ROTORKE-632619 format. One record per residue (C-alpha): x, y, z; residue in three letters. Coordinates in pm, whole numbers, padded with zeros to 5 digits, always signed. Example, Ala and Ser with C-alpha at 12.3 -4.5 7.8 and 13.67 -1.06 7.14 Angstrom:
<nodes>
+01230-00450+00780ALA
+01367-00106+00714SER
</nodes>
This chain:
<nodes>
+00370+00568-02287UNK
+00179+00775-02542UNK
+00045+00459-02706UNK
-00062+00322-02368UNK
-00238+00647-02284UNK
-00427+00636-02613UNK
-00525+00276-02552UNK
-00635+00369-02201UNK
-00870+00634-02341UNK
-01012+00389-02593UNK
-01064+00123-02328UNK
-01231+00372-02095UNK
-01475+00462-02371UNK
-01550+00095-02437UNK
-01591+00028-02066UNK
-01839+00312-02038UNK
-02048+00141-02307UNK
-02024-00186-02122UNK
-02130-00034-01790UNK
-02422+00136-01961UNK
-02568-00213-01994UNK
-02495-00347-01645UNK
-02772-00480-01425UNK
-02858-00282-01116UNK
-03031-00401-00802UNK
-03386-00284-00757UNK
-03463-00021-00495UNK
-03836-00096-00481UNK
-03895-00173-00115UNK
-04208-00369-00039UNK
-04319-00089+00193UNK
-04489+00138-00061UNK
-04526+00422+00189UNK
-04150+00477+00170UNK
-04129+00492-00209UNK
-04157+00870-00206UNK
-03961+00926+00116UNK
-03710+01211+00084UNK
-03414+00979+00145UNK
-03503+00798-00176UNK
-03490+01114-00385UNK
-03150+01142-00558UNK
-03215+01507-00641UNK
-03214+01614-00277UNK
-02893+01715-00098UNK
-02707+01429+00068UNK
-02746+01584+00413UNK
-03123+01609+00370UNK
-03140+01242+00273UNK
-02917+01138+00563UNK
-03130+01319+00820UNK
-03457+01191+00677UNK
-03341+00830+00685UNK
-03180+00864+01027UNK
-03507+00997+01171UNK
-03692+00686+01051UNK
-03452+00430+01196UNK
-03498+00229+01515UNK
-03205+00194+01751UNK
-03163-00170+01646UNK
-03149-00065+01281UNK
-02892+00198+01366UNK
-02675-00049+01555UNK
-02691-00294+01263UNK
-02549-00027+01030UNK
-02240-00005+01252UNK
-02135-00371+01227UNK
-01984-00564+00939UNK
-02157-00872+00807UNK
-02002-01146+00597UNK
-02102-01334+00282UNK
-01999-01656+00459UNK
-02308-01614+00678UNK
-02520-01728+00383UNK
-02267-01895+00152UNK
-02032-02185+00216UNK
-01703-02019+00117UNK
-01481-02318+00195UNK
-01236-02367-00090UNK
-01332-02650-00323UNK
-01695-02680-00211UNK
-02003-02613-00422UNK
-02100-02299-00228UNK
-02420-02406-00054UNK
-02667-02124+00015UNK
-02815-02072+00363UNK
-03124-01848+00357UNK
-03163-01829+00734UNK
-02805-01710+00760UNK
-02885-01434+00509UNK
-03182-01318+00714UNK
-02988-01322+01040UNK
-02694-01135+00888UNK
-02910-00839+00789UNK
-03101-00837+01116UNK
-02775-00799+01306UNK
-02498-00666+01081UNK
-02652-00476+00791UNK
-02415-00191+00719UNK
-02166-00375+00501UNK
-02048-00727+00428UNK
-01712-00884+00347UNK
-01661-01108+00041UNK
-01284-01176+00023UNK
-01284-01553-00026UNK
-01134-01789-00289UNK
-01463-01855-00466UNK
-01567-01840-00830UNK
-01686-01524-01000UNK
-02030-01682-01042UNK
-02065-01767-00673UNK
-01942-01422-00575UNK
-02181-01228-00797UNK
-02479-01452-00727UNK
-02439-01412-00353UNK
-02358-01043-00359UNK
-02682-01002-00550UNK
-02866-01218-00296UNK
-02732-01010-00011UNK
-02790-00673-00170UNK
-03135-00767-00299UNK
-03232-00878+00050UNK
-03103-00554+00203UNK
-03287-00339-00052UNK
-03610-00533-00096UNK
-03666-00732+00223UNK
-03564-00500+00504UNK
-03795-00231+00637UNK
-03604+00071+00505UNK
-03424-00089+00211UNK
-03078+00041+00300UNK
-02815-00108+00066UNK
-02498-00256+00211UNK
-02141-00172+00121UNK
-01971-00478-00034UNK
-01612-00506+00089UNK
-01289-00689+00018UNK
-00913-00635+00001UNK
-00728-00453-00275UNK
-00382-00317-00191UNK
-00238-00440-00521UNK
-00536-00582-00703UNK
-00896-00688-00650UNK
-00886-00994-00420UNK
-01052-01263-00627UNK
-00913-01545-00838UNK
-00788-01445-01185UNK
-00821-01071-01128UNK
-00515-00862-01217UNK
-00235-00881-00962UNK
-00018-00569-00963UNK
+00314-00550-00786UNK
+00314-00490-00411UNK
+00275-00136-00273UNK
+00638-00110-00162UNK
+00722-00192-00524UNK
+00492+00038-00717UNK
+00588+00324-00487UNK
+00935+00287-00642UNK
+00786+00393-00974UNK
+00729+00745-00836UNK
+00467+00766-01109UNK
+00145+00934-01002UNK
-00044+00879-01328UNK
+00033+00507-01343UNK
-00096+00459-00989UNK
-00414+00648-01075UNK
-00463+00426-01380UNK
-00406+00117-01165UNK
-00672+00238-00921UNK
-00918+00283-01208UNK
-00851-00068-01341UNK
-00886-00227-00998UNK
-01216-00040-00958UNK
-01340-00169-01295UNK
-01265-00526-01196UNK
-01422-00497-00851UNK
-01729-00316-00981UNK
-01785-00573-01256UNK
-01841-00840-00990UNK
-02046-00624-00753UNK
-01786-00503-00500UNK
-01817-00141-00387UNK
-01535-00092-00135UNK
-01171-00202-00108UNK
-00956-00199+00204UNK
-00681+00007+00046UNK
-00455+00197+00027UNK
-00219+00208+00324UNK
-00083+00546+00426UNK
+00146+00382+00684UNK
+00521+00437+00655UNK
+00804+00182+00643UNK
+00998+00323+00940UNK
+01062-00017+01106UNK
+01203-00271+00861UNK
+01176-00572+01094UNK
+00799-00534+01076UNK
+00636-00791+00847UNK
+00404-00555+00662UNK
+00670-00330+00508UNK
+00565-00471+00169UNK
+00216-00319+00209UNK
+00345+00036+00259UNK
+00457+00303+00013UNK
+00794+00340+00180UNK
+00946+00550+00453UNK
+00850+00903+00349UNK
+00521+01080+00419UNK
+00526+01297+00108UNK
+00584+01011-00137UNK
+00338+00783+00046UNK
+00078+01058+00043UNK
+00113+01117-00331UNK
+00087+00747-00415UNK
-00204+00689-00176UNK
-00398+00993-00296UNK
-00368+00891-00661UNK
-00479+00537-00580UNK
-00782+00674-00392UNK
-00881+00910-00671UNK
-00840+00641-00937UNK
-01049+00390-00744UNK
-01324+00634-00646UNK
-01352+00779-00997UNK
-01584+00481-01062UNK
-01763+00516-00725UNK
-01578+00222-00575UNK
-01483+00338-00227UNK
-01129+00323-00098UNK
-01058+00275+00273UNK
-00735+00440+00388UNK
-00557+00241+00657UNK
-00423+00201+00926UNK
-00492+00536+01089UNK
-00262+00642+01249UNK
+00112+00575+01294UNK
+00066+00198+01283UNK
+00380+00070+01117UNK
+00661+00130+01367UNK
+00571-00121+01639UNK
+00795-00194+01933UNK
+01062-00450+01831UNK
+00903-00462+01486UNK
+00636-00698+01617UNK
+00295-00691+01449UNK
+00028-00495+01642UNK
+00287-00393+01903UNK
+00275-00052+02072UNK
+00406+00249+01882UNK
+00607+00499+02082UNK
+00609+00866+01996UNK
+00491+01208+02094UNK
+00257+01466+01951UNK
+00525+01642+01745UNK
+00641+01318+01584UNK
+00282+01219+01515UNK
+00212+01545+01336UNK
+00549+01590+01165UNK
+00614+01237+01043UNK
+00299+01027+01045UNK
-00008+01236+00974UNK
+00087+01405+00643UNK
+00046+01090+00431UNK
-00291+01012+00589UNK
-00415+01366+00543UNK
-00310+01371+00178UNK
-00500+01048+00108UNK
-00799+01121+00331UNK
-00865+01491+00279UNK
-00701+01574-00053UNK
-00791+01232-00193UNK
-01148+01263-00066UNK
-01167+00908+00063UNK
-01505+00775+00181UNK
-01383+00557+00466UNK
-01089+00497+00699UNK
-00964+00195+00893UNK
-00811+00257+01233UNK
-00499+00082+01360UNK
-00460-00223+01583UNK
-00185-00060+01786UNK
-00163+00193+02064UNK
+00019+00522+02012UNK
+00187+00669+02318UNK
-00019+00429+02527UNK
-00361+00512+02377UNK
-00530+00233+02178UNK
-00589+00375+01832UNK
-00926+00205+01801UNK
-01050+00430+02083UNK
-00828+00738+02055UNK
-01051+01043+02069UNK
-00755+01270+01993UNK
-00674+01117+01655UNK
-01025+00998+01562UNK
-01215+01310+01662UNK
-00996+01606+01761UNK
-00766+01579+01459UNK
-00969+01388+01202UNK
-01305+01559+01257UNK
-01242+01894+01425UNK
-00913+01992+01258UNK
-00946+01819+00920UNK
-01325+01828+00883UNK
-01365+01464+00777UNK
-01732+01365+00731UNK
-01732+00992+00651UNK
-01688+00683+00867UNK
-01403+00512+01047UNK
-01404+00133+01080UNK
-01197-00078+01312UNK
-00975-00350+01168UNK
-01085-00714+01201UNK
-01124-00803+01568UNK
-00947-00483+01671UNK
-01209-00361+01917UNK
-01170-00683+02119UNK
-00808-00581+02182UNK
-00935-00323+02430UNK
-00999-00626+02650UNK
-00759-00899+02540UNK
-00451-00690+02457UNK
-00466-00346+02618UNK
-00653-00453+02935UNK
-00861-00137+02921UNK
-01178-00346+02947UNK
-01247-00672+03133UNK
-01160-00975+02922UNK
-01492-01153+02929UNK
-01641-01113+02585UNK
-01935-01291+02429UNK
-02032-01296+02065UNK
-02375-01300+01905UNK
-02639-01531+02049UNK
-02477-01511+02395UNK
-02541-01265+02677UNK
-02377-00924+02652UNK
-02099-00891+02909UNK
-01945-00599+03094UNK
-01652-00635+02858UNK
-01873-00599+02548UNK
-02026-00284+02694UNK
-01693-00140+02801UNK
-01552-00178+02451UNK
-01851-00004+02297UNK
-01835+00281+02548UNK
-01466+00332+02477UNK
-01458+00296+02098UNK
-01782+00446+01968UNK
-01778+00784+02147UNK
-01409+00826+02061UNK
-01491+00818+01689UNK
-01473+00450+01599UNK
-01793+00443+01397UNK
-01799+00088+01262UNK
-01697-00243+01415UNK
-01545-00483+01165UNK
-01599-00857+01199UNK
-01348-01103+01336UNK
-01432-01024+01698UNK
-01718-01027+01946UNK
-01945-00768+01778UNK
-01950-00556+02088UNK
-02160-00287+01921UNK
-02467-00512+01954UNK
-02478-00367+02306UNK
-02568-00023+02164UNK
-02948-00046+02209UNK
-02922-00153+02575UNK
-02656+00109+02651UNK
-02872+00384+02501UNK
-03180+00260+02686UNK
-02993+00259+03016UNK
-02857+00609+02960UNK
-02491+00499+02949UNK
-02453+00589+02581UNK
-02586+00902+02416UNK
-02821+00854+02123UNK
-02651+01152+01961UNK
-02325+00955+01959UNK
-02497+00670+01777UNK
-02668+00907+01535UNK
-02336+01073+01450UNK
-02175+00738+01364UNK
-02474+00617+01162UNK
-02496+00944+00970UNK
-02133+00903+00864UNK
-02208+00558+00722UNK
-02521+00679+00546UNK
-02338+00982+00409UNK
-02084+00749+00246UNK
-02358+00533+00098UNK
-02548+00826-00048UNK
-02226+00981-00183UNK
-02129+00650-00345UNK
-02469+00633-00515UNK
-02560+00299-00356UNK
-02926+00386-00313UNK
-02956+00439-00689UNK
-02721+00156-00791UNK
-02681-00096-00507UNK
-02451-00300-00727UNK
-02312-00273-01077UNK
-02251-00631-01181UNK
-02151-00643-01544UNK
-02309-00903-01775UNK
-02130-01234-01743UNK
-02038-01221-02111UNK
-01833-00906-02044UNK
-01633-01024-01742UNK
-01334-01143-01943UNK
-01332-00814-02135UNK
-01305-00618-01811UNK
-01110-00834-01566UNK
-00742-00904-01630UNK
-00777-00802-01993UNK
-00486-00720-02223UNK
-00482-00358-02110UNK
-00463-00463-01743UNK
-00177-00704-01812UNK
+00014-00436-02002UNK
-00044-00182-01726UNK
+00079-00431-01464UNK
+00390-00494-01672UNK
+00460-00123-01722UNK
+00419-00035-01356UNK
+00633-00333-01256UNK
+00923-00253-01489UNK
+00911+00117-01396UNK
+00935+00012-01030UNK
+01248-00204-01069UNK
+01553-00036-00919UNK
+01905-00080-01053UNK
+02125-00071-00745UNK
+02470-00161-00880UNK
+02616-00191-01229UNK
+02973-00072-01196UNK
+03103-00340-01433UNK
+02833-00272-01696UNK
+02703-00628-01700UNK
+02362-00481-01770UNK
+02191-00459-02007UNK
+02251-00813-02130UNK
+02283-00867-02503UNK
+02006-01090-02635UNK
+02266-01291-02822UNK
+02420-01422-02501UNK
+02353-01747-02319UNK
+02197-01690-01980UNK
+02188-01918-01677UNK
+01887-01845-01455UNK
+01948-01959-01099UNK
+01779-01938-00763UNK
+01470-02045-00569UNK
+01274-01731-00665UNK
+01344-01775-01036UNK
+01075-02034-01112UNK
+00823-02276-00968UNK
+00597-02018-00807UNK
+00509-01650-00830UNK
+00671-01457-00548UNK
+00376-01228-00480UNK
+00339-01035-00161UNK
+00055-01089+00084UNK
-00308-00998+00014UNK
-00348-01219-00291UNK
-00613-01487-00315UNK
-00544-01855-00239UNK
-00320-02037-00492UNK
-00234-01719-00681UNK
+00131-01826-00670UNK
+00064-02080-00944UNK
-00038-01819-01200UNK
+00184-01554-01353UNK
+00510-01496-01539UNK
+00816-01608-01341UNK
+01165-01464-01401UNK
+01258-01780-01593UNK
+00944-01747-01807UNK
+01019-01384-01884UNK
+01383-01444-01975UNK
+01295-01742-02195UNK
+01034-01534-02376UNK
+01284-01252-02428UNK
+01571-01455-02580UNK
+01433-01803-02653UNK
+01448-02127-02457UNK
+01760-02243-02640UNK
+01967-01961-02491UNK
+01855-02022-02132UNK
+01948-02284-01874UNK
+01796-02310-01529UNK
+01912-02445-01195UNK
+01726-02389-00871UNK
+02040-02413-00657UNK
+01850-02443-00328UNK
+01509-02422-00173UNK
+01417-02085-00024UNK
+01349-02240+00318UNK
+01641-02483+00338UNK
+02008-02495+00435UNK
+02065-02777+00186UNK
+02344-02694-00063UNK
+02327-03016-00264UNK
+02197-02822-00564UNK
+02499-02591-00576UNK
+02716-02799-00814UNK
+02446-02798-01082UNK
+02394-02425-01036UNK
+02766-02353-01060UNK
+02795-02569-01371UNK
+02506-02384-01533UNK
+02668-02050-01454UNK
+03007-02157-01586UNK
+02853-02275-01914UNK
+02671-01945-01968UNK
+02776-01597-02077UNK
+02583-01434-01793UNK
+02426-01571-01475UNK
+02108-01420-01326UNK
+02053-01525-00964UNK
+01709-01454-00816UNK
+01684-01467-00437UNK
+01493-01281-00168UNK
+01213-01307+00082UNK
+00868-01458+00043UNK
+00518-01407+00175UNK
+00197-01611+00147UNK
-00153-01572+00009UNK
-00450-01486+00229UNK
-00520-01848+00320UNK
-00169-01987+00359UNK
-00049-01683+00553UNK
-00276-01775+00843UNK
-00216-02151+00828UNK
+00128-02136+00987UNK
+00324-02204+00668UNK
+00675-02062+00650UNK
+00729-01710+00522UNK
+00974-01429+00584UNK
+00745-01129+00527UNK
+00375-01052+00550UNK
+00118-00971+00813UNK
+00230-01113+01152UNK
+00559-01239+00998UNK
+00827-01025+01164UNK
+01206-01072+01161UNK
+01515-00988+01367UNK
+01746-01013+01065UNK
+01730-00866+00716UNK
+01976-01120+00574UNK
+01892-01382+00315UNK
+01753-01699+00470UNK
+01901-02048+00459UNK
+02132-02138+00171UNK
+02052-01836-00045UNK
+02353-01624+00054UNK
+02600-01911+00000UNK
+02433-01977-00336UNK
+02484-01619-00449UNK
+02844-01630-00329UNK
+02907-01953-00519UNK
+02781-01805-00845UNK
+02957-01471-00799UNK
+03282-01659-00736UNK
+03270-01814-01083UNK
+03426-01620-01370UNK
+03083-01568-01525UNK
+02944-01213-01510UNK
+02660-01224-01259UNK
+02344-01027-01201UNK
+02189-01067-00858UNK
+01816-00994-00838UNK
+01657-00931-00501UNK
+01290-01022-00521UNK
+01166-00925-00179UNK
+00912-00743+00034UNK
+01165-00531+00219UNK
+01532-00427+00201UNK
+01796-00695+00243UNK
+02133-00652+00415UNK
+02375-00830+00184UNK
+02617-00539+00149UNK
+02912-00770+00077UNK
+02783-00769-00282UNK
+02919-00414-00315UNK
+03270-00560-00301UNK
+03207-00792-00596UNK
+03181-00741-00969UNK
+02816-00844-00971UNK
+02536-00614-01079UNK
+02243-00583-00838UNK
+01876-00530-00918UNK
+01589-00480-00672UNK
+01247-00604-00775UNK
+01013-00578-00481UNK
+00734-00836-00493UNK
+00624-00844-00857UNK
+00301-00832-01049UNK
+00163-01124-01247UNK
+00380-00990-01532UNK
+00686-00978-01308UNK
+00906-01204-01520UNK
+00838-01006-01835UNK
+00898-00678-01652UNK
+01229-00806-01519UNK
+01336-00923-01864UNK
+01246-00581-02007UNK
+01505-00431-01773UNK
+01771-00702-01791UNK
+01791-00694-02171UNK
+01760-00319-02206UNK
+01422-00302-02378UNK
+01336-00057-02103UNK
+01579+00170-01924UNK
+01547+00127-01546UNK
+01385+00428-01380UNK
+01274+00301-01039UNK
+01391+00486-00729UNK
+01392+00339-00381UNK
+01089+00418-00169UNK
+01278+00292+00134UNK
+01643+00306+00245UNK
+01861-00005+00273UNK
+02070-00045+00591UNK
+02399-00230+00602UNK
+02277-00429+00900UNK
+01961-00469+01106UNK
+02149-00306+01393UNK
+02157+00021+01198UNK
+01781+00070+01226UNK
+01607+00307+01193UNK
+01763+00406+00861UNK
+01511+00654+00714UNK
+01666+00957+00545UNK
+01473+01231+00729UNK
+01635+01187+01071UNK
+01629+01489+01298UNK
+01910+01746+01279UNK
+02073+01608+01593UNK
+02084+01253+01459UNK
+02315+01023+01265UNK
+02657+01121+01394UNK
+02894+00909+01187UNK
+03239+00781+01274UNK
+03255+00439+01110UNK
+03485+00148+01173UNK
+03538-00168+00971UNK
+03716-00498+00938UNK
+03984-00441+00676UNK
+04055-00666+00382UNK
+04411-00671+00516UNK
+04297-00855+00826UNK
+04320-00556+01060UNK
+04042-00410+01276UNK
+03977-00041+01217UNK
+03782+00086+01515UNK
+03524+00359+01486UNK
+03264+00502+01721UNK
+02941+00528+01520UNK
+02965+00237+01478UNK
+03268+00049+01610UNK
+03251-00184+01309UNK
+02992-00033+01083UNK
+02819+00287+00979UNK
+02480+00445+01051UNK
+02469+00563+00690UNK
+02252+00363+00448UNK
+02380+00106+00203UNK
+02140+00252-00054UNK
+01949+00567+00036UNK
+01589+00672-00015UNK
+01531+00796-00370UNK
+01833+00608-00510UNK
+01829+00426-00842UNK
+02064+00394-01139UNK
+01997+00408-01512UNK
+02162+00281-01830UNK
+02219+00644-01920UNK
+02347+00953-01738UNK
+02147+01256-01634UNK
+02315+01587-01558UNK
+02145+01867-01367UNK
+02206+02240-01410UNK
+02063+02586-01341UNK
+01854+02530-01028UNK
+01649+02846-00979UNK
+01351+02960-00776UNK
+01064+03172-00903UNK
+01097+03387-00589UNK
+01346+03402-00305UNK
+01175+03641-00061UNK
+00837+03499+00025UNK
+00560+03478+00282UNK
+00407+03164+00429UNK
+00106+03193+00197UNK
+00307+03201-00126UNK
+00373+02928-00381UNK
+00710+02915-00550UNK
+00853+02694-00821UNK
+01196+02539-00837UNK
+01320+02495-01195UNK
+01606+02275-01307UNK
+01746+02171-01644UNK
+01806+01796-01673UNK
+02007+01664-01966UNK
+02024+01303-02079UNK
+02395+01304-02152UNK
+02414+00931-02223UNK
+02329+00723-02525UNK
+01994+00575-02423UNK
+01660+00744-02373UNK
+01508+00705-02032UNK
+01311+00849-01741UNK
+01453+01031-01441UNK
+01284+01108-01110UNK
+01382+01463-01022UNK
+01352+01511-00648UNK
+01331+01826-00434UNK
+01420+01827-00065UNK
+01389+02127+00166UNK
+01599+02215+00469UNK
+01496+02460+00741UNK
+01832+02619+00823UNK
+01744+02749+01171UNK
+01442+02619+01362UNK
+01306+02657+01715UNK
+01280+02278+01761UNK
+01475+01975+01637UNK
+01334+01911+01288UNK
+01414+01663+01008UNK
+01748+01743+00843UNK
+01573+01749+00503UNK
+01229+01653+00380UNK
+01102+01554+00036UNK
+00866+01827-00084UNK
+00833+01758-00454UNK
+00922+01525-00741UNK
+00852+01476-01108UNK
+00923+01175-01327UNK
+01025+01291-01674UNK
+01117+01097-01987UNK
+01415+01248-02171UNK
+01547+01131-02506UNK
+01920+01072-02540UNK
+02101+01401-02592UNK
+01798+01610-02502UNK
+01739+01851-02214UNK
+01416+01887-02018UNK
+01312+02183-01807UNK
+01155+02046-01491UNK
+00933+02256-01266UNK
+00875+02158-00905UNK
+00604+02362-00730UNK
+00623+02425-00356UNK
+00368+02574-00121UNK
+00568+02768+00137UNK
+00307+02668+00395UNK
+00433+02308+00360UNK
+00776+02383+00510UNK
+00646+02467+00857UNK
+00701+02295+01189UNK
+00519+02220+01513UNK
+00670+02464+01761UNK
+00716+02444+02137UNK
+00352+02537+02190UNK
+00250+02261+01946UNK
+00130+02515+01692UNK
+00198+02472+01322UNK
+00400+02771+01199UNK
+00630+02861+00913UNK
+00910+03033+01096UNK
+01093+03326+00937UNK
+01438+03258+00800UNK
+01636+03074+00536UNK
+01528+02754+00367UNK
+01733+02559+00114UNK
+01571+02373-00175UNK
+01795+02085-00279UNK
+01733+01924-00619UNK
+01885+01592-00713UNK
+01862+01225-00802UNK
+01820+01090-00445UNK
+01816+01205-00084UNK
+02198+01196-00084UNK
+02274+01266-00451UNK
+02206+01640-00455UNK
+02287+01808-00786UNK
+02195+02171-00714UNK
+02040+02404-00461UNK
+01884+02745-00411UNK
+01774+02936-00101UNK
+01456+03123-00023UNK
+01375+03341+00274UNK
+01047+03358+00461UNK
+00960+03692+00617UNK
</nodes>
């Protein structure tokens, strides 16, 4: 890690030299009278520039800043075409939708940069005020363009619990986006994986608000360190929809909103300093989030003091009419008369704090000029929204550098370079979680013959969603990685079955391969699709709008695993998935079990690093695993009154052993949040606190000694959970309040310090006021949410 850090510094220095030579768009508007306007002066305060520009704008120009354009309005983005340019479409785009434009299409780097430059040059040089646009695309685990670096999915890299790696990833993604002219990415998510049936679990940072907040904040700060804007989404409480169904209503009250959901958003938005936010598709407690004045204004603006803009998601404002039935469902798009429905949507969303309307819908905000003229909409409301957009643009430096497209000769040195590949591999391998190894099958000796089996082992890259079209055909598969690690002559491969089929005709070949090998590695799991295939109706088991009512393996995959495990060959089962799987029968076998959530482009190499012991596994689960889908929700921080447990089971002796919670099952997790094994052993001792009698304004530090008592050096994630012993309301039984990932050499002891602001252990009382109540609190320190190794109490007066 020291060598990588040194290389990172060197690369950053080289990149700075490269960017010193990049070409910038001109800001010389043809209207010479504006050349010396205060808003063009970078030495003036941002607020002065915002007000000066706002005062010069017509209502039509203001409305255009609040709607998202699209590069496809002037470029044919159809895959495989030559990218024809349409000048009239360019002109119309910036007359109507000038604030920002989307570019997330499977086109070449040349087409992308040429047409970003066309768009930005038109905005700067051919519009009256020369306001640059924000250039937008996706980026939850890499810049969305062909051949850019693909990192592992968010649910995966959250398992690294490594703040610095995530920051470095954000910086690299920013470098790649900036090199091709993109200035804003729709990432990260601060949503929580509290409903595992939901298809977008893979896009989250897991079930816990503290961990998700730390990962999201570091991503934001890494990305924005190069003035590429992040956009935190999906504000707020989006990811626990009714029945797990995408965009479904979210049920909850004010206390749950503030206790569980808002902390991760606030950490990313306020502490991270993000320049934009995306609101959610869903309703919360019956209020559509795209028009929720309480969350968008009362909390976000008045309580938190947020100054930048909030955008809807694609087509989300239309849902006020076609999903929520708040507005009449008669909507027209551009070049058609404005309807009552268009006006109703604008009057609901904009005053509530929904500043910008993303594309994909009816562009209802085009009704703004008429609504202001008729007195139905306050001009002050419009000015507030526009000022937030302009404030972001000035803060990002867009007026001085509308784009920063690197010279074409430097693209390969910046995008998906050797450093980026190594970083992707390191994050991926540090995210892999060893779940079971009770028969010490792992690590595998490189002198052994290995049979690689399973539909996820080769033939395609099992990336999560939000990758560009045909990405699955580029990357290092598990078979590739294992062959590279030990040589092709020591590896055999059998697919066994297709991921989407019940056909078991490939089982005999797979069993034969396993029986002829020293060790069998079986790779199974779930699968998603890229950003084109996902919306074409092709099969998938995770991803946006792909929701499930079972967390079991699909088709013939479970029987395949059983067939291999039932041989006499030691077997390693690898789950390569976008969410937890419920195959708990594996616990009653001799097999080892490894979880690799959707991998990076270096996924096969990262997996081989772990399987053969080149790297000691250090990943910890960012989300709990249930035994069965019927156990949901399974998150660790249930309220004090929850999770009564009196399990029953079907005995191996053929008898039924009846329980109550549940009759034949348990509400306890199969693998809990924070869990993950190592090839070594870590022992904890001497948990102490820097103070035990404190006030709500104090900061204390928990200290613990962690010894690597095994024979292999490795990293451990030391976790601190806090319990409020007596509280005036029903609160979470424990909550994660700190963690540190530390590398400890074999036989060595590390002293680990975990700081805690006492103000962070408060609650929302009966009057819905945030208070730290007097009394006893227990700081638990351990290796997971259930594996507590020591504790100490402190008392708030």
